[in-house]
N, C-alpha and C positions, 0 to 999 in steps of 0.2 A: 504493500500499500503505499502511494506517493503522497506524503503530507507536506503542504506549504502554507503559509500565509493566507492563502485563499480560503482554506477549509475554516479558517477562525471567523465566527458570527459577528456580524456587523449589525448593529441596530440601525444605523444611518440607510437610507436608501440612495442608489445612483440617481441623481439628480440631472446629470448632464455627462455625456461620454463622447469622447473624441478617439481617434486613432492612439494619440499620445497618453491619454489619462482617463479616469473614473474621478467624478467629482461625488464625495457621499456629503449625504445632509441629513440630518436628525434634528428636525425642527421642533419636537418636545424638549429637547435639552440642548440649546444653541451654545451652551459653553463647554459641553462634553468634547473636548478636544479628540478623544480618539474616536468618534463618530461623526465628526465634521471636517473633512480633511479632501485632499486629492492624492490619488493614488496612482503614480505612473506607471505604465504599461512596459514601458521601455526606458532606458537611461536617457533623460533630455539633454540637450544640449544647453549651455548656459544661457544663450540667448531663448530657448524655448522655456527654460525654468523661470526666466524673468516675466515672459509673458505670461504663462500660468499663474505666477504670484501675482502680478498686477491683477489678473480676472478674479481670482481667489479673494485678494484684499479688498476689491470694490463690491464683491457678492457679500463679503461678511461685513463690510461697513453698512450695506443696505440693511441688515438684519441685525445690527447691534452687536455683532462678534467681534472680539478683540485679540484673536489669534490667527495664525497661520499654522496649517500643520501639513506635510507632505510625506508621503511614503514612496521610497526609491524602489526599483525592482530588486528582489530578493536575491541572494547570491550574485550582487555586482558590488564592487569595489568603486569608490569615489576617487576620480584621479587627482592628482594634485591641484591642477588649475580650478577644478569645482570646490574642492575644499578650501581653495585661498578665495574666492569668489564668496562662499559661506561664511566663512570667517570675517572678511571685510565687510560683509552687509549684514553682520552681526545675528546670524543665524547661529541656533543650537543645533548639534546633530548628534545622533548616536545610532548604536546598532543593535538589534534585537535577534536572539535566538529562539528558536522554537523547538521545544522537546515533546515527543508523542511517548504515551503510557498508556496500555490497556487497563481497564479498571482493575482486572482480576491482579494486576502486578503491584497495586497500591501496597504500602505497607500494612500489615494486619494490626489492630490494637484493640484492646478491650476498654471498655467504658471504666472511669475510676469510681467504685461504688461510693466513696465520700461525697462527690459531688452531685 
C-alpha cells in the first residue's frame, strides 16, 4: 500500500484548481491554517510561487484571513535559490514526515484501575 499525504483527511474543500495547484478552503474555520492553503501539484518556479502567493493573499484578505500557507510537493527538495527567496521574503518553512501504522500494531496497554 502506497501511503502519501494525499491520504490524510482534509476538512477544507478544493475551492479552485489549476494545473499547478489546488486551493483548499474551510469557511467554517477561516483561521485554521492547515485547512486553508494552497497545495502545489508540482514544484513551482519562483515566479509561479509569487503569482500564487498574490492570488492567495488577495483571497484571504477578502475573507479576513491573516495567513498564507503553502504545501509543496512531497519528496521534493527546495533548491538553494528557492530557499534564499523564502528567507528574503520572511517565509517560514519546515518539512513534515508521514508515518503509517496499522491499528493492530499500536502498543497495548491496560487502563489504570486507580483512574
